[in-house]
Gaussian input, Z-matrix of N, CA and C with variables (Angstrom, degrees):
# hf/3-21g

backbone

0 1
 N
 C     1     B1
 C     2     B2     1     A1
 N     3     B3     2     A2     1     D1
 C     4     B4     3     A3     2     D2
 C     5     B5     4     A4     3     D3
 N     6     B6     5     A5     4     D4
 C     7     B7     6     A6     5     D5
 C     8     B8     7     A7     6     D6
 N     9     B9     8     A8     7     D7
 C    10    B10     9     A9     8     D8
 C    11    B11    10    A10     9     D9
 N    12    B12    11    A11    10    D10
 C    13    B13    12    A12    11    D11
 C    14    B14    13    A13    12    D12
 N    15    B15    14    A14    13    D13
 C    16    B16    15    A15    14    D14
 C    17    B17    16    A16    15    D15
 N    18    B18    17    A17    16    D16
 C    19    B19    18    A18    17    D17
 C    20    B20    19    A19    18    D18
 N    21    B21    20    A20    19    D19
 C    22    B22    21    A21    20    D20
 C    23    B23    22    A22    21    D21
 N    24    B24    23    A23    22    D22
 C    25    B25    24    A24    23    D23
 C    26    B26    25    A25    24    D24
 N    27    B27    26    A26    25    D25
 C    28    B28    27    A27    26    D26
 C    29    B29    28    A28    27    D27
 N    30    B30    29    A29    28    D28
 C    31    B31    30    A30    29    D29
 C    32    B32    31    A31    30    D30
 N    33    B33    32    A32    31    D31
 C    34    B34    33    A33    32    D32
 C    35    B35    34    A34    33    D33
 N    36    B36    35    A35    34    D34
 C    37    B37    36    A36    35    D35
 C    38    B38    37    A37    36    D36
 N    39    B39    38    A38    37    D37
 C    40    B40    39    A39    38    D38
 C    41    B41    40    A40    39    D39
 N    42    B42    41    A41    40    D40
 C    43    B43    42    A42    41    D41
 C    44    B44    43    A43    42    D42
 N    45    B45    44    A44    43    D43
 C    46    B46    45    A45    44    D44
 C    47    B47    46    A46    45    D45
 N    48    B48    47    A47    46    D46
 C    49    B49    48    A48    47    D47
 C    50    B50    49    A49    48    D48
 N    51    B51    50    A50    49    D49
 C    52    B52    51    A51    50    D50
 C    53    B53    52    A52    51    D51
 N    54    B54    53    A53    52    D52
 C    55    B55    54    A54    53    D53
 C    56    B56    55    A55    54    D54
 N    57    B57    56    A56    55    D55
 C    58    B58    57    A57    56    D56
 C    59    B59    58    A58    57    D57
 N    60    B60    59    A59    58    D58
 C    61    B61    60    A60    59    D59
 C    62    B62    61    A61    60    D60
 N    63    B63    62    A62    61    D61
 C    64    B64    63    A63    62    D62
 C    65    B65    64    A64    63    D63
 N    66    B66    65    A65    64    D64
 C    67    B67    66    A66    65    D65
 C    68    B68    67    A67    66    D66
 N    69    B69    68    A68    67    D67
 C    70    B70    69    A69    68    D68
 C    71    B71    70    A70    69    D69
 N    72    B72    71    A71    70    D70
 C    73    B73    72    A72    71    D71
 C    74    B74    73    A73    72    D72
 N    75    B75    74    A74    73    D73
 C    76    B76    75    A75    74    D74
 C    77    B77    76    A76    75    D75
 N    78    B78    77    A77    76    D76
 C    79    B79    78    A78    77    D77
 C    80    B80    79    A79    78    D78
 N    81    B81    80    A80    79    D79
 C    82    B82    81    A81    80    D80
 C    83    B83    82    A82    81    D81
 N    84    B84    83    A83    82    D82
 C    85    B85    84    A84    83    D83
 C    86    B86    85    A85    84    D84
 N    87    B87    86    A86    85    D85
 C    88    B88    87    A87    86    D86
 C    89    B89    88    A88    87    D87
 N    90    B90    89    A89    88    D88
 C    91    B91    90    A90    89    D89
 C    92    B92    91    A91    90    D90
 N    93    B93    92    A92    91    D91
 C    94    B94    93    A93    92    D92
 C    95    B95    94    A94    93    D93
 N    96    B96    95    A95    94    D94
 C    97    B97    96    A96    95    D95
 C    98    B98    97    A97    96    D96
 N    99    B99    98    A98    97    D97
 C   100   B100    99    A99    98    D98
 C   101   B101   100   A100    99    D99
 N   102   B102   101   A101   100   D100
 C   103   B103   102   A102   101   D101
 C   104   B104   103   A103   102   D102
 N   105   B105   104   A104   103   D103
 C   106   B106   105   A105   104   D104
 C   107   B107   106   A106   105   D105
 N   108   B108   107   A107   106   D106
 C   109   B109   108   A108   107   D107
 C   110   B110   109   A109   108   D108
 N   111   B111   110   A110   109   D109
 C   112   B112   111   A111   110   D110
 C   113   B113   112   A112   111   D111
 N   114   B114   113   A113   112   D112
 C   115   B115   114   A114   113   D113
 C   116   B116   115   A115   114   D114
 N   117   B117   116   A116   115   D115
 C   118   B118   117   A117   116   D116
 C   119   B119   118   A118   117   D117
 N   120   B120   119   A119   118   D118
 C   121   B121   120   A120   119   D119
 C   122   B122   121   A121   120   D120
 N   123   B123   122   A122   121   D121
 C   124   B124   123   A123   122   D122
 C   125   B125   124   A124   123   D123
 N   126   B126   125   A125   124   D124
 C   127   B127   126   A126   125   D125
 C   128   B128   127   A127   126   D126
 N   129   B129   128   A128   127   D127
 C   130   B130   129   A129   128   D128
 C   131   B131   130   A130   129   D129
 N   132   B132   131   A131   130   D130
 C   133   B133   132   A132   131   D131
 C   134   B134   133   A133   132   D132
 N   135   B135   134   A134   133   D133
 C   136   B136   135   A135   134   D134
 C   137   B137   136   A136   135   D135
 N   138   B138   137   A137   136   D136
 C   139   B139   138   A138   137   D137
 C   140   B140   139   A139   138   D138
 N   141   B141   140   A140   139   D139
 C   142   B142   141   A141   140   D140
 C   143   B143   142   A142   141   D141
 N   144   B144   143   A143   142   D142
 C   145   B145   144   A144   143   D143
 C   146   B146   145   A145   144   D144
 N   147   B147   146   A146   145   D145
 C   148   B148   147   A147   146   D146
 C   149   B149   148   A148   147   D147
 N   150   B150   149   A149   148   D148
 C   151   B151   150   A150   149   D149
 C   152   B152   151   A151   150   D150
 N   153   B153   152   A152   151   D151
 C   154   B154   153   A153   152   D152
 C   155   B155   154   A154   153   D153
 N   156   B156   155   A155   154   D154
 C   157   B157   156   A156   155   D155
 C   158   B158   157   A157   156   D156
 N   159   B159   158   A158   157   D157
 C   160   B160   159   A159   158   D158
 C   161   B161   160   A160   159   D159
 N   162   B162   161   A161   160   D160
 C   163   B163   162   A162   161   D161
 C   164   B164   163   A163   162   D162
 N   165   B165   164   A164   163   D163
 C   166   B166   165   A165   164   D164
 C   167   B167   166   A166   165   D165
 N   168   B168   167   A167   166   D166
 C   169   B169   168   A168   167   D167
 C   170   B170   169   A169   168   D168
 N   171   B171   170   A170   169   D169
 C   172   B172   171   A171   170   D170
 C   173   B173   172   A172   171   D171
 N   174   B174   173   A173   172   D172
 C   175   B175   174   A174   173   D173
 C   176   B176   175   A175   174   D174
 N   177   B177   176   A176   175   D175
 C   178   B178   177   A177   176   D176
 C   179   B179   178   A178   177   D177
 N   180   B180   179   A179   178   D178
 C   181   B181   180   A180   179   D179
 C   182   B182   181   A181   180   D180
 N   183   B183   182   A182   181   D181
 C   184   B184   183   A183   182   D182
 C   185   B185   184   A184   183   D183
 N   186   B186   185   A185   184   D184
 C   187   B187   186   A186   185   D185
 C   188   B188   187   A187   186   D186
 N   189   B189   188   A188   187   D187
 C   190   B190   189   A189   188   D188
 C   191   B191   190   A190   189   D189
 N   192   B192   191   A191   190   D190
 C   193   B193   192   A192   191   D191
 C   194   B194   193   A193   192   D192
 N   195   B195   194   A194   193   D193
 C   196   B196   195   A195   194   D194
 C   197   B197   196   A196   195   D195
 N   198   B198   197   A197   196   D196
 C   199   B199   198   A198   197   D197
 C   200   B200   199   A199   198   D198
 N   201   B201   200   A200   199   D199
 C   202   B202   201   A201   200   D200
 C   203   B203   202   A202   201   D201
 N   204   B204   203   A203   202   D202
 C   205   B205   204   A204   203   D203
 C   206   B206   205   A205   204   D204
 N   207   B207   206   A206   205   D205
 C   208   B208   207   A207   206   D206
 C   209   B209   208   A208   207   D207
 N   210   B210   209   A209   208   D208
 C   211   B211   210   A210   209   D209
 C   212   B212   211   A211   210   D210
 N   213   B213   212   A212   211   D211
 C   214   B214   213   A213   212   D212
 C   215   B215   214   A214   213   D213
 N   216   B216   215   A215   214   D214
 C   217   B217   216   A216   215   D215
 C   218   B218   217   A217   216   D216
 N   219   B219   218   A218   217   D217
 C   220   B220   219   A219   218   D218
 C   221   B221   220   A220   219   D219
 N   222   B222   221   A221   220   D220
 C   223   B223   222   A222   221   D221
 C   224   B224   223   A223   222   D222
 N   225   B225   224   A224   223   D223
 C   226   B226   225   A225   224   D224
 C   227   B227   226   A226   225   D225
 N   228   B228   227   A227   226   D226
 C   229   B229   228   A228   227   D227
 C   230   B230   229   A229   228   D228
 N   231   B231   230   A230   229   D229
 C   232   B232   231   A231   230   D230
 C   233   B233   232   A232   231   D231
 N   234   B234   233   A233   232   D232
 C   235   B235   234   A234   233   D233
 C   236   B236   235   A235   234   D234
 N   237   B237   236   A236   235   D235
 C   238   B238   237   A237   236   D236
 C   239   B239   238   A238   237   D237
 N   240   B240   239   A239   238   D238
 C   241   B241   240   A240   239   D239
 C   242   B242   241   A241   240   D240
 N   243   B243   242   A242   241   D241
 C   244   B244   243   A243   242   D242
 C   245   B245   244   A244   243   D243
 N   246   B246   245   A245   244   D244
 C   247   B247   246   A246   245   D245
 C   248   B248   247   A247   246   D246
 N   249   B249   248   A248   247   D247
 C   250   B250   249   A249   248   D248
 C   251   B251   250   A250   249   D249
 N   252   B252   251   A251   250   D250
 C   253   B253   252   A252   251   D251
 C   254   B254   253   A253   252   D252
 N   255   B255   254   A254   253   D253
 C   256   B256   255   A255   254   D254
 C   257   B257   256   A256   255   D255
 N   258   B258   257   A257   256   D256
 C   259   B259   258   A258   257   D257
 C   260   B260   259   A259   258   D258
 N   261   B261   260   A260   259   D259
 C   262   B262   261   A261   260   D260
 C   263   B263   262   A262   261   D261
 N   264   B264   263   A263   262   D262
 C   265   B265   264   A264   263   D263
 C   266   B266   265   A265   264   D264
 N   267   B267   266   A266   265   D265
 C   268   B268   267   A267   266   D266
 C   269   B269   268   A268   267   D267
 N   270   B270   269   A269   268   D268
 C   271   B271   270   A270   269   D269
 C   272   B272   271   A271   270   D270
 N   273   B273   272   A272   271   D271
 C   274   B274   273   A273   272   D272
 C   275   B275   274   A274   273   D273
 N   276   B276   275   A275   274   D274
 C   277   B277   276   A276   275   D275
 C   278   B278   277   A277   276   D276
 N   279   B279   278   A278   277   D277
 C   280   B280   279   A279   278   D278
 C   281   B281   280   A280   279   D279
 N   282   B282   281   A281   280   D280
 C   283   B283   282   A282   281   D281
 C   284   B284   283   A283   282   D282
 N   285   B285   284   A284   283   D283
 C   286   B286   285   A285   284   D284
 C   287   B287   286   A286   285   D285
 N   288   B288   287   A287   286   D286
 C   289   B289   288   A288   287   D287
 C   290   B290   289   A289   288   D288
 N   291   B291   290   A290   289   D289
 C   292   B292   291   A291   290   D290
 C   293   B293   292   A292   291   D291

   B1=1.4962
   B2=1.5023
   B3=1.2726
   B4=1.4859
   B5=1.5602
   B6=1.2632
   B7=1.4100
   B8=1.5865
   B9=1.4037
   B10=1.3891
   B11=1.5771
   B12=1.2644
   B13=1.5156
   B14=1.4716
   B15=1.3944
   B16=1.5176
   B17=1.4998
   B18=1.3022
   B19=1.4448
   B20=1.5665
   B21=1.3395
   B22=1.4414
   B23=1.5672
   B24=1.2856
   B25=1.5170
   B26=1.4424
   B27=1.3811
   B28=1.2981
   B29=1.6351
   B30=1.3055
   B31=1.4822
   B32=1.5056
   B33=1.3406
   B34=1.4155
   B35=1.5007
   B36=1.4515
   B37=1.4005
   B38=1.5183
   B39=1.2591
   B40=1.4004
   B41=1.4945
   B42=1.2508
   B43=1.4701
   B44=1.5695
   B45=1.2521
   B46=1.3971
   B47=1.4152
   B48=1.3161
   B49=1.4432
   B50=1.4964
   B51=1.4869
   B52=1.3617
   B53=1.5292
   B54=1.3984
   B55=1.4677
   B56=1.5171
   B57=1.3629
   B58=1.5704
   B59=1.5458
   B60=1.2067
   B61=1.4604
   B62=1.5252
   B63=1.3296
   B64=1.4887
   B65=1.5296
   B66=1.3335
   B67=1.5092
   B68=1.3750
   B69=1.3361
   B70=1.4850
   B71=1.5330
   B72=1.2679
   B73=1.4672
   B74=1.4807
   B75=1.4072
   B76=1.4931
   B77=1.5348
   B78=1.1632
   B79=1.5805
   B80=1.4583
   B81=1.2989
   B82=1.4843
   B83=1.5584
   B84=1.2228
   B85=1.4425
   B86=1.5608
   B87=1.3097
   B88=1.4314
   B89=1.5427
   B90=1.3291
   B91=1.5418
   B92=1.4921
   B93=1.4001
   B94=1.4526
   B95=1.5072
   B96=1.3289
   B97=1.4449
   B98=1.4606
   B99=1.3272
   B100=1.4412
   B101=1.4310
   B102=1.3257
   B103=1.4529
   B104=1.5619
   B105=1.3151
   B106=1.4811
   B107=1.5167
   B108=1.2202
   B109=1.5121
   B110=1.5823
   B111=1.3218
   B112=1.4551
   B113=1.5558
   B114=1.2863
   B115=1.5386
   B116=1.3985
   B117=1.4209
   B118=1.5399
   B119=1.5135
   B120=1.2890
   B121=1.3967
   B122=1.5979
   B123=1.2993
   B124=1.4171
   B125=1.5562
   B126=1.2723
   B127=1.4913
   B128=1.5999
   B129=1.3109
   B130=1.4922
   B131=1.4963
   B132=1.4155
   B133=1.4756
   B134=1.5171
   B135=1.4262
   B136=1.4541
   B137=1.5136
   B138=1.2808
   B139=1.4910
   B140=1.5264
   B141=1.2317
   B142=1.4538
   B143=1.5121
   B144=1.2603
   B145=1.4817
   B146=1.5781
   B147=1.2672
   B148=1.5699
   B149=1.5232
   B150=1.2867
   B151=1.4565
   B152=1.5735
   B153=1.2680
   B154=1.5702
   B155=1.6565
   B156=1.2455
   B157=1.4486
   B158=1.5078
   B159=1.4130
   B160=1.5193
   B161=1.4651
   B162=1.4311
   B163=1.4305
   B164=1.5626
   B165=1.3423
   B166=1.4212
   B167=1.4877
   B168=1.2956
   B169=1.4869
   B170=1.4844
   B171=1.3528
   B172=1.4977
   B173=1.4701
   B174=1.4324
   B175=1.3931
   B176=1.5434
   B177=1.5113
   B178=1.4041
   B179=1.5786
   B180=1.3134
   B181=1.4642
   B182=1.5593
   B183=1.3547
   B184=1.3957
   B185=1.5073
   B186=1.1828
   B187=1.5017
   B188=1.4949
   B189=1.3250
   B190=1.4410
   B191=1.4976
   B192=1.2850
   B193=1.4712
   B194=1.4661
   B195=1.2035
   B196=1.4055
   B197=1.5791
   B198=1.4166
   B199=1.4613
   B200=1.5697
   B201=1.3346
   B202=1.4219
   B203=1.5167
   B204=1.3720
   B205=1.5124
   B206=1.5797
   B207=1.3530
   B208=1.3562
   B209=1.5837
   B210=1.3595
   B211=1.3829
   B212=1.3987
   B213=1.4238
   B214=1.5271
   B215=1.5344
   B216=1.2893
   B217=1.4417
   B218=1.5587
   B219=1.2747
   B220=1.4022
   B221=1.6266
   B222=1.2490
   B223=1.4595
   B224=1.5103
   B225=1.2774
   B226=1.5018
   B227=1.5261
   B228=1.4373
   B229=1.3602
   B230=1.5387
   B231=1.2945
   B232=1.4521
   B233=1.4648
   B234=1.3545
   B235=1.5573
   B236=1.5842
   B237=1.3582
   B238=1.3921
   B239=1.5690
   B240=1.3204
   B241=1.4041
   B242=1.6002
   B243=1.3648
   B244=1.5162
   B245=1.5178
   B246=1.3540
   B247=1.4500
   B248=1.6271
   B249=1.2655
   B250=1.5764
   B251=1.5416
   B252=1.2593
   B253=1.5046
   B254=1.5176
   B255=1.3104
   B256=1.3477
   B257=1.6161
   B258=1.2873
   B259=1.5795
   B260=1.5264
   B261=1.2593
   B262=1.4039
   B263=1.5012
   B264=1.3402
   B265=1.3906
   B266=1.5078
   B267=1.3583
   B268=1.5047
   B269=1.5330
   B270=1.2942
   B271=1.4977
   B272=1.5351
   B273=1.3425
   B274=1.4873
   B275=1.5659
   B276=1.4064
   B277=1.4609
   B278=1.5382
   B279=1.2470
   B280=1.4602
   B281=1.6007
   B282=1.3307
   B283=1.4999
   B284=1.4759
   B285=1.3396
   B286=1.4596
   B287=1.4712
   B288=1.3111
   B289=1.4907
   B290=1.4404
   B291=1.2996
   B292=1.5046
   B293=1.4744
   A1=106.58
   A2=113.03
   A3=114.72
   A4=113.24
   A5=118.21
   A6=121.73
   A7=112.80
   A8=113.25
   A9=118.83
   A10=112.05
   A11=112.99
   A12=117.98
   A13=109.57
   A14=118.85
   A15=114.93
   A16=113.30
   A17=119.09
   A18=124.62
   A19=110.86
   A20=115.96
   A21=123.40
   A22=105.09
   A23=114.13
   A24=117.91
   A25=114.81
   A26=121.69
   A27=126.02
   A28=111.88
   A29=110.13
   A30=115.64
   A31=112.61
   A32=121.06
   A33=128.25
   A34=110.99
   A35=114.84
   A36=118.77
   A37=112.12
   A38=122.73
   A39=125.95
   A40=107.46
   A41=120.85
   A42=127.41
   A43=108.53
   A44=116.28
   A45=118.59
   A46=114.01
   A47=120.99
   A48=127.52
   A49=115.71
   A50=114.57
   A51=118.66
   A52=115.55
   A53=111.87
   A54=118.58
   A55=112.04
   A56=112.68
   A57=115.99
   A58=105.05
   A59=124.70
   A60=129.89
   A61=106.30
   A62=114.89
   A63=115.45
   A64=111.55
   A65=116.80
   A66=117.59
   A67=109.96
   A68=124.20
   A69=125.98
   A70=110.31
   A71=115.45
   A72=118.40
   A73=111.71
   A74=113.66
   A75=122.03
   A76=104.35
   A77=119.72
   A78=122.33
   A79=110.78
   A80=118.61
   A81=121.34
   A82=110.21
   A83=116.10
   A84=117.06
   A85=110.78
   A86=119.18
   A87=123.78
   A88=107.89
   A89=113.37
   A90=122.75
   A91=108.94
   A92=116.91
   A93=118.81
   A94=113.57
   A95=115.44
   A96=122.01
   A97=112.11
   A98=121.19
   A99=124.47
   A100=113.30
   A101=117.34
   A102=118.53
   A103=114.15
   A104=114.75
   A105=120.14
   A106=102.39
   A107=127.46
   A108=132.89
   A109=102.63
   A110=114.21
   A111=117.97
   A112=108.19
   A113=118.62
   A114=120.91
   A115=110.38
   A116=119.59
   A117=119.36
   A118=111.29
   A119=126.86
   A120=126.92
   A121=106.13
   A122=117.15
   A123=119.63
   A124=111.66
   A125=113.62
   A126=120.15
   A127=104.16
   A128=121.51
   A129=119.47
   A130=109.20
   A131=116.51
   A132=121.32
   A133=113.59
   A134=112.65
   A135=120.26
   A136=108.26
   A137=117.27
   A138=120.77
   A139=108.80
   A140=117.94
   A141=125.73
   A142=110.64
   A143=113.52
   A144=119.15
   A145=113.66
   A146=112.71
   A147=119.22
   A148=110.20
   A149=116.10
   A150=122.00
   A151=110.71
   A152=106.78
   A153=115.44
   A154=108.05
   A155=119.94
   A156=123.91
   A157=112.06
   A158=113.84
   A159=123.08
   A160=109.50
   A161=116.16
   A162=116.24
   A163=114.42
   A164=117.15
   A165=121.96
   A166=109.15
   A167=122.10
   A168=126.65
   A169=108.45
   A170=118.78
   A171=120.25
   A172=108.14
   A173=119.00
   A174=119.35
   A175=113.02
   A176=111.81
   A177=120.91
   A178=108.77
   A179=114.31
   A180=117.92
   A181=112.14
   A182=114.57
   A183=121.15
   A184=116.07
   A185=118.30
   A186=122.46
   A187=107.47
   A188=120.40
   A189=124.58
   A190=107.39
   A191=119.67
   A192=121.18
   A193=112.31
   A194=120.58
   A195=125.60
   A196=109.30
   A197=112.38
   A198=120.43
   A199=109.06
   A200=115.59
   A201=121.72
   A202=117.08
   A203=109.15
   A204=119.15
   A205=108.89
   A206=118.47
   A207=120.32
   A208=110.40
   A209=117.48
   A210=116.35
   A211=117.65
   A212=118.70
   A213=120.11
   A214=108.87
   A215=117.12
   A216=120.21
   A217=112.21
   A218=116.03
   A219=123.15
   A220=109.67
   A221=115.48
   A222=125.73
   A223=106.50
   A224=122.18
   A225=126.81
   A226=106.66
   A227=118.57
   A228=118.57
   A229=111.92
   A230=120.44
   A231=124.87
   A232=107.76
   A233=121.30
   A234=126.17
   A235=101.32
   A236=118.52
   A237=118.86
   A238=113.76
   A239=114.35
   A240=122.16
   A241=112.01
   A242=109.51
   A243=114.55
   A244=114.45
   A245=113.56
   A246=120.96
   A247=107.25
   A248=116.04
   A249=116.94
   A250=108.62
   A251=120.28
   A252=121.18
   A253=103.58
   A254=121.87
   A255=128.05
   A256=110.99
   A257=108.81
   A258=115.23
   A259=108.90
   A260=123.09
   A261=128.66
   A262=111.13
   A263=119.31
   A264=122.46
   A265=113.01
   A266=114.48
   A267=121.84
   A268=105.66
   A269=119.02
   A270=121.39
   A271=114.24
   A272=113.14
   A273=118.14
   A274=108.66
   A275=115.10
   A276=117.14
   A277=110.24
   A278=112.98
   A279=117.94
   A280=110.71
   A281=113.13
   A282=117.64
   A283=111.63
   A284=118.47
   A285=118.31
   A286=113.09
   A287=114.39
   A288=122.86
   A289=113.79
   A290=116.88
   A291=120.23
   A292=112.55
   D1=142.82
   D2=-178.96
   D3=-89.66
   D4=162.98
   D5=-174.02
   D6=-64.45
   D7=-29.32
   D8=177.89
   D9=-68.19
   D10=-44.73
   D11=178.89
   D12=-68.54
   D13=-35.55
   D14=175.74
   D15=-68.79
   D16=-36.05
   D17=176.62
   D18=-66.08
   D19=-39.09
   D20=179.39
   D21=-66.43
   D22=-48.60
   D23=176.61
   D24=-60.28
   D25=-42.69
   D26=178.72
   D27=-64.53
   D28=-44.44
   D29=174.96
   D30=-60.62
   D31=-40.34
   D32=178.12
   D33=-62.54
   D34=-45.12
   D35=174.89
   D36=-63.87
   D37=-39.54
   D38=-177.62
   D39=-67.01
   D40=-42.56
   D41=177.44
   D42=-61.41
   D43=-46.48
   D44=177.50
   D45=-61.06
   D46=-49.07
   D47=174.11
   D48=-56.49
   D49=-41.47
   D50=174.62
   D51=-61.33
   D52=-39.83
   D53=178.35
   D54=-65.56
   D55=-39.95
   D56=178.52
   D57=-66.20
   D58=-44.84
   D59=-176.49
   D60=-58.57
   D61=-52.89
   D62=179.77
   D63=-59.61
   D64=-40.18
   D65=179.97
   D66=-64.78
   D67=-43.29
   D68=178.35
   D69=-67.84
   D70=-33.06
   D71=176.66
   D72=-62.80
   D73=-45.77
   D74=-177.33
   D75=-63.04
   D76=-46.92
   D77=-178.39
   D78=-60.31
   D79=-41.55
   D80=177.93
   D81=-68.42
   D82=-45.77
   D83=178.70
   D84=-61.71
   D85=-38.52
   D86=178.73
   D87=-60.72
   D88=-50.45
   D89=178.03
   D90=-54.37
   D91=-51.39
   D92=-179.29
   D93=-55.26
   D94=-47.59
   D95=179.76
   D96=-63.17
   D97=-38.74
   D98=170.73
   D99=-59.35
   D100=-47.29
   D101=179.35
   D102=-66.06
   D103=-32.61
   D104=-179.13
   D105=-70.75
   D106=-40.21
   D107=-176.21
   D108=-62.32
   D109=-51.12
   D110=-173.46
   D111=-67.60
   D112=-42.69
   D113=172.75
   D114=-52.86
   D115=-55.68
   D116=178.88
   D117=-57.31
   D118=-36.17
   D119=-178.20
   D120=-69.29
   D121=-39.97
   D122=-178.49
   D123=-70.28
   D124=-34.79
   D125=179.70
   D126=-70.02
   D127=-38.55
   D128=177.46
   D129=-65.14
   D130=-41.76
   D131=178.24
   D132=-56.16
   D133=-45.27
   D134=-179.66
   D135=-62.98
   D136=-46.37
   D137=-177.10
   D138=-62.23
   D139=-43.25
   D140=175.92
   D141=-55.44
   D142=-54.60
   D143=178.32
   D144=-58.19
   D145=-45.70
   D146=176.47
   D147=-56.99
   D148=-41.89
   D149=178.42
   D150=-62.73
   D151=-49.07
   D152=-179.48
   D153=-61.86
   D154=-39.58
   D155=176.04
   D156=-61.24
   D157=-46.73
   D158=176.90
   D159=-55.86
   D160=-50.84
   D161=-177.77
   D162=-63.93
   D163=-34.40
   D164=178.16
   D165=-69.31
   D166=-37.72
   D167=177.89
   D168=-63.85
   D169=-42.13
   D170=-179.32
   D171=-69.27
   D172=-38.96
   D173=-178.19
   D174=-63.20
   D175=-40.60
   D176=178.65
   D177=-59.69
   D178=-43.69
   D179=-175.86
   D180=-66.32
   D181=-40.11
   D182=170.30
   D183=-61.45
   D184=-38.67
   D185=177.42
   D186=-67.73
   D187=-47.49
   D188=179.48
   D189=-56.60
   D190=-46.91
   D191=179.74
   D192=-62.53
   D193=-41.01
   D194=-179.58
   D195=-63.20
   D196=-46.92
   D197=-177.44
   D198=-59.85
   D199=-45.30
   D200=174.73
   D201=-56.25
   D202=-41.86
   D203=174.62
   D204=-56.69
   D205=-51.40
   D206=-171.77
   D207=-75.40
   D208=-33.94
   D209=168.72
   D210=-59.62
   D211=-37.84
   D212=173.27
   D213=-61.07
   D214=-45.60
   D215=-179.45
   D216=-56.26
   D217=-48.80
   D218=-176.91
   D219=-62.52
   D220=-41.55
   D221=179.59
   D222=-65.53
   D223=-42.08
   D224=-179.69
   D225=-67.72
   D226=-47.50
   D227=-178.04
   D228=-67.08
   D229=-36.01
   D230=176.50
   D231=-60.54
   D232=-47.15
   D233=-174.80
   D234=-64.35
   D235=-48.45
   D236=-174.63
   D237=-59.86
   D238=-36.64
   D239=-178.96
   D240=-71.45
   D241=-37.42
   D242=172.18
   D243=-61.12
   D244=-42.57
   D245=179.01
   D246=-64.07
   D247=-50.14
   D248=-179.68
   D249=-59.84
   D250=-37.88
   D251=-176.49
   D252=-67.85
   D253=-50.06
   D254=-179.95
   D255=-54.11
   D256=-48.65
   D257=178.09
   D258=-62.45
   D259=-47.06
   D260=179.37
   D261=-60.52
   D262=-45.49
   D263=175.33
   D264=-58.68
   D265=-42.49
   D266=-174.89
   D267=-71.98
   D268=-35.49
   D269=175.18
   D270=-65.97
   D271=-41.05
   D272=176.40
   D273=-61.49
   D274=-45.61
   D275=177.49
   D276=-55.30
   D277=-51.75
   D278=-175.13
   D279=-59.05
   D280=-41.11
   D281=177.36
   D282=-62.71
   D283=-38.26
   D284=-178.93
   D285=-66.91
   D286=-33.98
   D287=178.26
   D288=-64.83
   D289=-25.57
   D290=-176.53
   D291=-82.42

């Protein structure tokens, strides 16, 4: 084989390897871009879920506060009713004695 044919063959092999390298590189870049896009979407989903959880925790806290408020009101009304009943019973007892 002559030097020219070896050089041409070497150049052809180098060109072929370069083309294969560039094709592989493009596939890897595309895959990396795809993974970065998926990661970004997942991060947005996670952020959205965290916000939703935060809102639900706040709503739960608000509901608990409101429930405690109404439980306090009921307890106060129950106590007042018991005092009124005791007072009314005492008044009836006093009126009967007279």
